[in-house]
N, C-alpha and C positions, 0 to 999 in steps of 0.2 A: 707205259700206262700203268699207274699206282692204283692198287684195289684196296679200297678199306669197307668193313662190316662194321656197320653202326647199330645201335639197339636202343629205342628210348620208349618211353611210355607216349608222350604226345608229340607228335610232329607237325609243324607248322609250315605249309608253302605259300609263300610270299612276305615281303616284308615292308608291306605299306602301311599306314597307320592301323589299319585293322589287325593285320598281321603282328606286328609290335606289340600291340596291345593284348591281343590273344596270348602271345608267349609270355608274357609279363604276368598274366591271370593266372595260366596254368603252372606257371612256376612258383607264384607264392601259394598256390592250393595245393603245391606238394609233389608235382609231378616234373619227373626228369624231361625236360624239353628241348626239342632240336628247332631252330629257326632257320630257314632256308630262304635265301634271296636270290635273285638272279642276278641283281644291280650292284655294285660297289657301295651303295650308301641306301640307307633306310628311310622310309617315309613316303615312296609310293610318289603320287603327284604332289605331296607337299614337299618333298625332298628337293635338294639345290639342283638336282637333274631336271625338274621341270617346272617347279616354284608356284604353284598354286596354293592359297592360304587355305588353313582349315577353317570351316565354316560350320554352322548350325543351326539350331532352333531360334538363338538369340538374333542372328543375321536374318531370319524370316520374319522378324518382328515380335516373337515370344518374349515378353520380359519376364525377368528372373529364372530363364531358363537355360543358361549356360551348363553346357555339358562338362561333369565333373568326373568322379572315378578315376581310372587311371591315366585317362585321355585328360583331365582336370589337372592332374600332378605334373603331368608334361609341359602343359601350358604353363602353369605356375613356375615350374622350375625355368622354362623360356624365358617368362617375363621378368624373372630375377636376373639370371645370366645374361640375356640376351636383348636388353632394354631397345636396341633399334631394329628388333626382330631380323636380324640378317638371315638368309636359308641355310647359309652355312653352317651356322652355329646350331640352329635349329638340329641339322643333320646330327650334330655332335651330342644334343642333349637326346635323342633317341637312341644313339648309341652307347652312349653312356649309361641309360637307363638298362638297356638289354644287357651290358657286359656285366654290370653290378649285380646280377641276379645269379646267384651259385647255381640254381637247377638250369639255367637254358646255355646251350650250345649254339653259337652262331656261325653259319658258313654263307658268306658274302660270295659274289661272283659265280654262284652255284645253280646250274639249270637242270630242274628235275626233265629227264627225257623218257621216261618209261615206268608204267606201275604195273604190279601183278594182282588183279583182282579176280576173285573167285565167291561163289556161295555167298553173298553179299557181304565180304570183308575185303578191304585191301590188305594183302597180304605184305608187300613189301613195294619200296620205289628206288628207282634208280638214279641219280643224279651225277653231273659232271660240272667239275670244278674247270671255268673256263680259263683262268689264269695259272691254275696248278698242276694241270694232267690229271687229277687224281678224279677216278671213279668210286662214288658210293653206292653202296647196298643197304638199304636203310630198312629196318624191321621196325614197326610202333604197335602199340595197342591199338590208339586213336589217331587219325589224322584230322588235320583241320585245313581247309583249303582256303587263303586269302589270296590267291594269285590275280584277282581281277577280273580274269578269264575262264576261272573254273576249270583251269588244265587238269587238275586233279580229278574231279567231280566228274568231268567229261569221259574218263576213264572206266568209269562205273557204267551200271545199266540205270542211273539216275536220268531222269529225262530232264531236257532244258529247251528255253525260247529264245531266239534272237528277234528282237523288233516288238511290234504293237498286236494286241490280242484285237479281235474284232467289238464292238459294241455288244452283240449278241452273248460274248462268252460272260462275261460279265457285268454288263449294263452299267458300265461307266459312264460318266459325263461328257468325259474328254475323250474316249476310245472314239476310233475312226469307224465308220460302217466297215469296212473290210480290214482284215488281218494285214500286214505288212512286215517284211523282213527289215526294212530302214531303221536305224538306231541314231541315235545323237553322233556326233563326229568327234573328232580329236582337233586337240589345239596345240601349238607350239607360242609360246610367249616370248617376248625380249623385252630388254630393260636398256634406258638411255639416260645419259647423263649431261648436262648442262657445265660445258667448261668456260674456263674465262679466257679462252683464246679460240680462233676459227679453226674446225675440224672439218676436213674434207672427206666425202664420201664417194668411193666409185664402187656401183653395185657390182655382184657376179654377173657373169652373163646368162645365167639361168633364170635371172630374177625377171620377175615380170615386168614390163614396160610400165611408164608412168601413164599411158593412155589406157591400158588394160586396168590397172588399179583406180583411175578415176572412174571407171565405169561400176566397180562394185562396192565403193566407199560413200561415206557420208548420207545412208539412208537406213532406215529400219534399225536405228539404234548402233551403228558401224560409222562412229564417228570419228574422224582423224584429227588432231591437230599436233603442235609440237609440246603440248603439255600433258598428252596423254603416255602412259607409260605402264609397263611389268602386265600386272594382269588386267589392265584396261584393254589389252588386246586378246581377251579370251574368245571374242567373236569371230577371229580369224580360226575358221572351224571347216573342217574337210571330214568326207569319208562315211559320213552316214547313208549314204546308198550305196556303199562299196561291202565287201565282206572286210571287216576291221581286224579278222583273224588270220588272213592269207595275204592281204593287200597293206601290209605296215609299211614296207618301204615305200611304195609307191603313194602312199599318204604324206610320209614322211617328207619326201621330196618335194610333193606339191605345196606342202605347209611351209616350206623352207622358200621356194618361190614368191609364194604370197608374202611371207613375213620381211623378206629382203626388198621386196618391191614396194611393200608399205613404206619401209623406213626411208628408200631412195626417193617414193614420192615425197616424203615429209622433207628431206634435205633438199631435193635438186629440182622440185617443181616451180619453185620460186614462188610459192603461195604462203610460206609459213616464215617465222622470225627464228631459223634453226641453222645459223652459221656456226654457231658455238655447239649444236648438240652432238653428242657423241652415242654411237652403240656401244655399249660396253659388256653385253650378254645376250646370247640369242641360244636357245633352247635346242638340243639335236636329239631329243626324246621326246615324241610326242606325248600329251595329256589324253588320257582316254577316259571316255565318259561311260560309254557302255560296250557290252558284247553279250556275252550269254546271263540267263539268269534261270536258276534251276527250281524244279518242281518238287517242293518240300512239303512237309505234311500240311501245313498251313500256307497258303498262298495270299499274302496281305494283298487287297485291293482299295480302290479308291474310296469304295462306299464304307469299307472298315474305318478310315481315317474320317470321311464325313460325318460319319454317325457316333464316331467315337466308340466303336466297339469295345467291350469291357472284353479280355482276353486272361483267364485263369492262369496261365503259363506266362505271363507279362516278362519280359526280361530286358527291355531297354525302351528307347523312345525317339521320337523324329519331330519335327517341326519347322524344317526348311520349306521355302515354297513349293509347291508343285510347279516343277520348274522346266518347262518343254521348250527345245530347241529343234530348230527345222534342220530335215537331216540334209537339205542343200547346204546347210553352212553358211559361209561366206557369198557363195554363188544363188542362195534363195532368195527370191523377192519377198518373201514373208519377215514379218518381225525377227529380229534375232535372236530372242528368246522371250517367252510368256510365263511371268511369274503369278502363279496364284496364292494368295497367302491363306495359311490354314492354322489352325492350334494344335498344340503340341498334341501327339495321339501315342497310345501304348504299340508295341512290337513283339508278338510273341515268340518264346524259345523255338518253338516249332517252324517258324520260318527258315531255320538254320541247320536242318537236317530232312532227311527222306529216310524214314524207319525202315525201308528195306535195304538200305545201305549201313550196314550195322556199327560200324566205325568211323565213319566220315560227319563231320560238321562243317559250317559254312560260314563265313564272315565276310562282311565288305559288300559290294556292290553286287555280288552273283546270289544274294539269298532270294527266297520265295518269294517275289514280289508280282505284280503285273507291271506293264509299262507306264501306267498312269501313276501308281504309288510309287515305283521306280524313280519316277522323277524327282522325289523329294526324298527317297532314303538313299538316294547314291552319294548324297553329300557326306564329306570326309568325317565330320564330328560324328552322324550318327552311323557310320562304318565302324570307326572305331569304339561306339559302345556295344557293335554287333559282336566285335571282336572279344571284349571283355565277358560278354554272356559265353561265346563260344568256348573261350580259355577255361574258364570256370566249369563249364560242362563238360568238357573233354577230361580233365583233371578228375572229376567225379567218374566217368566213365572207367577210367583206366583204374584209377584206386579201389573199385568195388567190382571190377570185371563184369561191367555192364555194356548193353548197347543202346543205340539211341533209341529203340522204341522203347525201353524203360525210361525213356525221359516224359512218356506221356503221362505217368503218375510220379515220377521221382522229381519232378521239376519245382518242387519247393525246395527241396536241397540246396539246389543250383540258386535259386532267387536269394536263399538265405546268404548266399556267399558272394555276391555280385555287390561289391561294395562301394558304396556313395554313389551309385546310379539311382535315378528316379523310376521307380517302378510305379506306374498310374495304375490306381485301384486296387493296388497290392497293400493289404494291412499286415505288417510283420507280428509274427508271434513271439512277443519278448516274454521273457520268464518274468514272474511276478516278485522282484525284488523289491524291498522296502527301502527307499529314497527320503532323505532328509536335505533338502537344499537350501542355503541361505547365502544372501548377496549383501555386500555393504551398502550399495545405493541401486536404484534405478531411476532412469530418465525422468525426469518431472518438469521439465519446461519446453518450449518449441526453440531449439536452437537457431543461432545464427542473427544475423542482421541482414536486412533489405537492402538486395544488391541487383539491380538492372529489372526488366522484364521481359515478356514474352506477347508479342502481340497477335491478335486473332485477326487482322486484315489479310485476307488471302489464303489462310492458313487454317486449317482444322487442328486444334489442340487436345490433347488427351491428358487425362488426370488419372492415374490409378492408385486405388487406396483400399487396406484390408477391410473388408466386410465387419469386422470385429472393432476397428477403429472410425466407421464411417458414421454411426450414429450420432457421434458427439463431437464432431468437426465441422469447422466453418473455412473456407477458403476465402481470401482477399481479391478483390475483381475491381479494377479501376474502368472508368467509362467517362468519355468524352459526351455523352448525351444520354437521356433517357431510351433505352431500346430493349429489345429481348433477344436471349441468345439460345439457341435449339440446343438439346443436349440428348445425344443417344447413349445410351446406358446398355452395356452387357456384363456378364458374370459368367465367372469360370474358374477351374482351379488356378489357372495362372492368368494373367492379363496380357492383351495384345495390343500392340499401338495402333495397328491399322482399326478402321473402322467396320469389322465385321461381327455377325452374329448378334445382331442388336436385339436386346431383349425388350427396351422402352424407348420411346421417344418423348422427352417433355420439353420445357423450358425453364428459364430463369429470368426475371424481370430485374434490370439495372437502372438505376438513377443517377443523373449525371456526377461524376465525381468518385469517390471510394466507396465500396460495396463489401459487407459482410454477409456472405451468402453460406447459411446452413445447408450441409449436404446431408440432413437426417431424411430429407424426402426421397434420397434415393438408396435408401438403407433395404436390403433384401435378407428376411429371416435366414435363407438357406447360407450355408458357411461357405461361402464364395468369393473370391476376389472381384472387386468391383472397378470399372474401367468407363469412365465417363468421357465421352468424345463432346467438345464444344465446336459446334459449327462455325466456320468464318463469319466474323462479324466486322464492320470497321468501327473504329474507335475505341474498341476492347482490349484492354491488357491486363496480362496477370503479373503482380510483381513476384520477384523471386528473393529466397533467401541464400546466405552464402553457405550454407551449412544444411546437410539433409535430416530429415526425419524418416528414420530408415522404414522402407517398406511403402512410402509414398513420394510418387515420381509424377512430374509434369514434362511434354515435350509436343514438338511438332509432331503428327501422325507418320509424316511420310520422310522425316529424319531421324537418324539414329542416336542422337545427343539429347541425354536426359538433364533435368533442372530440378531445383528444389523450390517447391510452390511456397507460398507464404499462407502456411496453416494456421488455424488457432483452435486451440484445445486444451484441455486441463485433465484429459483423462488419456495415460500412456499404460493403460492394462494389459494393451495388445503388445507391449514389449516388456512384460513381465518375466520372473523367474520361472513362471510356470511353464514358459514354453520349453525350458531346458530339459525337461522329463516328458514330453507329449511323443516323443520319438518320431517328429518329423526333423530333419536337419537341414531342410531348406525352405524356401516359401512354397506352400501347396493349400489351396484354398485361403489360408491366412499367412502373416510374414512369418511367425513361428521363432522369433528371436528373443532372447533377452539383451537389452541395451542397457550399460549403466550411464551414470550421471556424469560420470569423470572418469580418466583414463586409472587413476590412483585406487585401485577398489580391489574387495577381495571376493571369493566365491568360497563356499564350503560346502562338501557333500559328504554325506553320512550313509553308508548300506551295510549291507551283510559283506561278509568276507569276499574279496576280488584282486583280482592281480592284472588287471587290463583295462587301458582306458582309453576311447576315442573321443577328441574334442572337435566340434565342427565349428570352424570359423567363416567370415562372411568377406569372401574375394570380390564384393560386390557383384553379384549371379546376374545383375542386369547387364554388366559389361561383356561385351564381345570379345574372347580371347582367341587371336588367331597365331597361327604358326610362323609368319615372315611377312614382311610388308617392305614396301617403298615408302619414303617420307610423301610424298607426291601421289595421291589418290584420287581418282574421278569420283564426283560425288554421286555418281549411279549405282555405285557399289554399298551405298547406305551404310558407312562404317564409320566410327568415330575413331579420333586419333588417339590413341592409348598405347604409350610407352614405358609404363612402369608399373610396378607392384601396387595394388589395390591400398589408398589410404587408409580401409575400412578394416584390413586382415591385421591381426594383432602380431606386434614384432617380439616382443620380449616380454617373458613371465617366469616367476618362479612356482615351481608345483611342491609343497611339500607332504609328504605322506604319513600317517599314523596308523600305530597297530595298537588299539586300544588307546593307551595314553601316552605309549611311547613314541615319540617323533624319529622317524626315519631321514635318511640322507635325503637334503632338498635336490630336487632336481632342476637345473638351471635351463631353459630353454632361451636363446638368443637368436636374432635375425631369423624368425621363422617368416617364411614366405608362402606356406602352404595353408589350405584350408582344413584339411583333415591332419591332425595332429595325435600319432599313436604313441600310447606308452605302456611299456609291460615292465612291472615292478618286480625286483627281485625276490620278493617275498609277499604272501598275501597282506592286503591292507583293507582295513573298513572305513577309513575316511582320508580325506585329504582338502587342504588349502590351496588356493590358487592366488598369489599376490602378481596382480596385472602391473606390468611396468610402462610399456610403450604400444604404439600402434605404429603404423607405417605413414600417419598423417591425419587421423581423426581424433576427436578430442573424448570419445568413448569407446567403450568397449563394447563388439556384437559378438554374441556366440549362440550358435543356432542348438546344438544338442549337445548333452552328455549321455555316452554310452559305456557300461561297464560290464567286464565279462570276468567269471570265473573259467581259466584255463585247467 
C-alpha cells in the first residue's frame, strides 16, 4: 500500500454537481483545491451512472429564473457540445471543466474513510484509492462536505436530522403531527429503444413476476406503457422507511427486482405493442434523494419560503416545487409525489455552516433545512448554486485564515464574489464610475408576423409582461362571440406560470371578432413583474407572432412551452440602453435588457480607466436547460424540447478597445455560446466599441449588463 501525504487550502469531499461547482468556485477564487469523488465519473445523480436530469426553478414554473453562474456555464457548454444531451458527454463536460482549472487536483475512485477532528477543527482526513491501492492523508485549511450523505460532517460534533420534524417544531403547513425518521427513497432508472426488428426479453429469475408488478402500477401516477422511458421511471422508488445509510445493498437489489420486473411486464404481459422494444441501459447505482440534513447556524424552513423572508447573507436561491414523495415509494398507496408550486426564494449563506465547526462548509442536499423546505432545495440546480457559494466562502476563509464564525460578519465579501448568481434582495455596492454609453439602434417596432394562435378553451393562459412596459401595451384577442374573460393578476420579482399568489381578479369584455385590449388597467406602480392569468373561456383565441418581443411571453399555465403574443405598442423604453448600466444582469422586477433594432449594430462605452470587462447576454433565461435527456419524454415532466444553443445568444462580435485616441488590438469573439463573456485587456483602457456581427438565430441583439473593473 502506497502512502501519500497531501496539503491543500480547500478540500471537497464529493464530486456530484454541487461538489464540482464548489471546486471550480474555490479554484477560481485563488485556493489550491482538492476534489475527491468515490465514483469514476463526476456529476452524482446527474452522471451517466444514474442519469437524473438537472432541474431547478424554471422547471418549477418560475419564468426567467434559470440558474446561471458556474452551473449555467456548464449547461451552456453542454448545449453547444452535446445537442442531443447524451449523459456520457455530460460526464465529459464536467470532467473537462475540472481538469482545465489549474488550481484543482482531482481524485476519482477515492473513498474518504476517516477524519481527525478536535477542538472545532477537522485536522485531516484519510482516503483510499479503490483502484490504485493508495492511502491518502490529507490536510487542508478548509473542508467542504458535498458528499450527499454528510460523511465528513457526521464525523464532527455537528448535529444532524434524518426524516421529518413535527409540526410543533417549526409550525410548517406540511409537517406531520409527529416527527418521523422516514425519508424520500431511492430510484434506479432504465432506458429503452424501439428497434426495427423483434427483440426477445427473458427476465432474470430475481425479477418481480408479472402478477406482482401488475398490483403495483397504473395507479397514483405510476403509469406504465411501452412509450415511457428513462426518467419516466423515477417513481420506481424504494427505501424511504429504511436506513438508507446502512441498507444500500438491500435497496439496490430491491430496485433491480422492480425495474426488471416492470420491463418484463411491458415486454411479456401481452398488453403492449412492444415486440421491437429493447432494454438498452439500466442503472446499477441508485439515485438517492435524502439522508442526513445538518443543523447549521440558520435552518431554512417552509415559513421562510412562504413569507419570502429577507436574509442579509443571501447566497443563492431556490424555486423548485415543494416536492414530497411517500416513504413507501412504489409500495405506497399515496400519490407517487405531491408538488406544490412556489415562487423563487432566497437561501442564506448560514445554511452552509455551523460556526462551532470552524473549518467545514456544506453544500448540496445536506444543508440546513427542515424536511418541508428540503423538498424544494434538494433539486440539483439549487444544490449546484449552494456549491458555488460554499466554494467562494471556503476560498475566502483559507485566504484570510478565517473560520466559519467570521462569515456572520464577513458574508458581504462572499456575496461580492459569487459571480452571476441571482441574490434576491441583495443590492451590490458598485464603485461610482462615470459611464457614457451609446448604441447605434434600439428596437422600435413589434417584431414578427402573425402565425398561429392559442385557444382559451379548457386551458388557462398566462401572459407575463414587465411592469414598465405594461401601461403602454395592448394585446390582440379573437373571440367567436361576445363574452367576458376573467383575469387573475399577480406581481412579483419574477413571473410564475401557475396561478399562485393572486393579487387581484378582474375581467375583460370581448366583442365577437378581433379585439385590441389595453393592458393599462392592470398596471401597478410598484416595480414588479406582472403576470395575467386568463381563465379558460370557450371561443377565445390569442393570436401569436413568429418573433419575440423580449421579456413578454404567453403560454398555457400547465405546460412549459412559451409563445410570442400579438402585442401592440409604440413604447420600447423598457428595452433601452439604460438597462445596460443599472447593475441588473438578468430579469428582476423588470426585464433589464437592451435590445437592438437589428443585428448589424454597435455599442460604445466610455469610462474612467479600466482593464476588465463582463458582458451578460441572454441565453433565453425562460428556457430550462437540463444536463441530459431522452428524445421521448413523458408530458408529466413539464419540460420543453430544447436541443440547441439559444437563438437569442450573441454568436459573433468584435471588440475594439481604446486608450484615449489610440486604438488597441481588436478582440474577435466567434462562436460564443456563453451568457457571460469575460475579457481582460492587456493594458488599461478607457473606452471600447463592440461591433455585433451575428446571433444564433434572432434578428436582434440582446444584452443585459456591462460591468467594468480596474484590477
